[in-house]
C-alpha positions in Angstrom: 0.0 0.0 -0.3 1.5 3.1 -1.2 1.9 6.2 1.6 1.6 9.0 -1.1 -1.5 10.8 -1.9 -2.6 10.1 -5.3 -3.3 14.0 -6.1 0.7 14.5 -5.6 1.3 11.9 -8.1 3.1 13.2 -11.4 0.3 12.0 -13.9 -2.5 13.1 -11.9 -4.7 16.0 -12.9 -6.5 16.4 -9.5 -4.1 19.0 -8.7 -5.0 21.1 -11.5 -8.7 20.5 -11.2 -8.5 21.6 -7.5 -6.5 24.7 -8.6 -9.0 25.6 -11.2 -12.0 24.8 -8.4 -10.2 27.6 -6.0 -9.9 30.1 -8.5 -13.3 29.6 -9.5 -14.4 29.8 -5.9 -12.6 33.0 -5.3 -13.9 34.7 -8.5 -17.6 33.6 -7.3 -16.8 35.3 -3.9 -16.5 38.8 -5.7 -19.1 37.9 -8.4 -22.1 37.1 -6.4 -22.4 39.9 -3.9 -21.4 42.3 -7.1 -24.1 41.1 -9.2 -26.7 41.3 -6.4 -25.8 44.7 -5.7 -25.8 45.5 -9.0 -29.4 44.0 -9.7 -31.1 45.1 -6.6 -34.0 47.0 -6.8 -33.8 50.8 -5.6 -37.2 51.0 -4.0 -38.5 48.8 -1.1 -41.8 48.3 -3.2 -40.0 47.0 -6.3 -38.0 44.6 -3.9 -41.3 43.4 -2.4 -42.7 42.5 -5.7 -39.7 40.5 -7.1 -39.6 38.9 -3.6 -43.0 37.8 -4.1 -42.6 36.8 -7.6 -39.5 34.7 -6.7 -40.9 33.1 -3.5 -44.8 33.3 -3.7 -44.6 35.1 -0.2 -46.1 38.5 0.2 -44.0 41.4 2.1 -45.2 44.6 3.5 -43.3 47.5 2.1 -41.5 47.8 5.8 -40.4 44.6 5.8 -39.2 44.7 2.2 -37.2 47.8 3.2 -35.7 46.1 6.0 -34.7 42.9 4.2 -33.4 45.0 1.4 -31.3 47.1 3.6 -30.0 44.0 5.4 -29.0 42.2 2.0 -27.4 45.4 0.8 -25.3 45.7 4.2 -24.5 41.9 3.7 -23.3 42.4 0.3 -21.3 45.5 1.0 -19.7 43.6 3.9 -18.6 40.6 1.8 -16.9 42.6 -0.7 -15.1 44.5 2.0 -14.0 41.3 3.6 -12.8 40.0 0.1 -11.0 43.3 -0.7 -9.2 43.3 2.7 -8.2 39.7 2.3 -6.8 40.3 -1.1 -5.0 43.2 0.2 -3.6 41.0 3.2 -2.4 38.4 0.7 -0.7 41.0 -1.5 0.9 42.5 1.3 2.3 39.3 2.7 3.6 38.4 -0.6 5.4 41.6 -1.4 6.9 41.7 2.3 8.4 38.1 1.8 10.1 39.4 -1.5 11.8 42.3 0.5 13.1 40.0 3.7 16.7 39.9 3.4 18.7 37.0 5.2 20.1 37.7 8.6 23.7 39.0 8.6 23.6 40.7 5.1 23.9 44.4 4.8 22.2 45.9 1.6 22.6 49.8 0.7 
């Protein structure tokens, strides 16, 4: 019985598909909240109408406004979180390139 992982073997395509899936997931984290923000109706009455068409459940204008605001803030929060995570990843990547070994002096 082999102790090596099958996805690490040279002829395996599982590593490439996992990388593609990870990139797809990262793109979806940006696309989904962004498209919701772009397609969200501006007035609560329109939101209530779209919500009732999609689910079959009627909403009052007040409840529709509250749900619409919650969805907007959630999408904005997700976009900010993705931006902060991307900025952190970029900062860590660039700061590793500028680290010099101990004992060397660069001018």
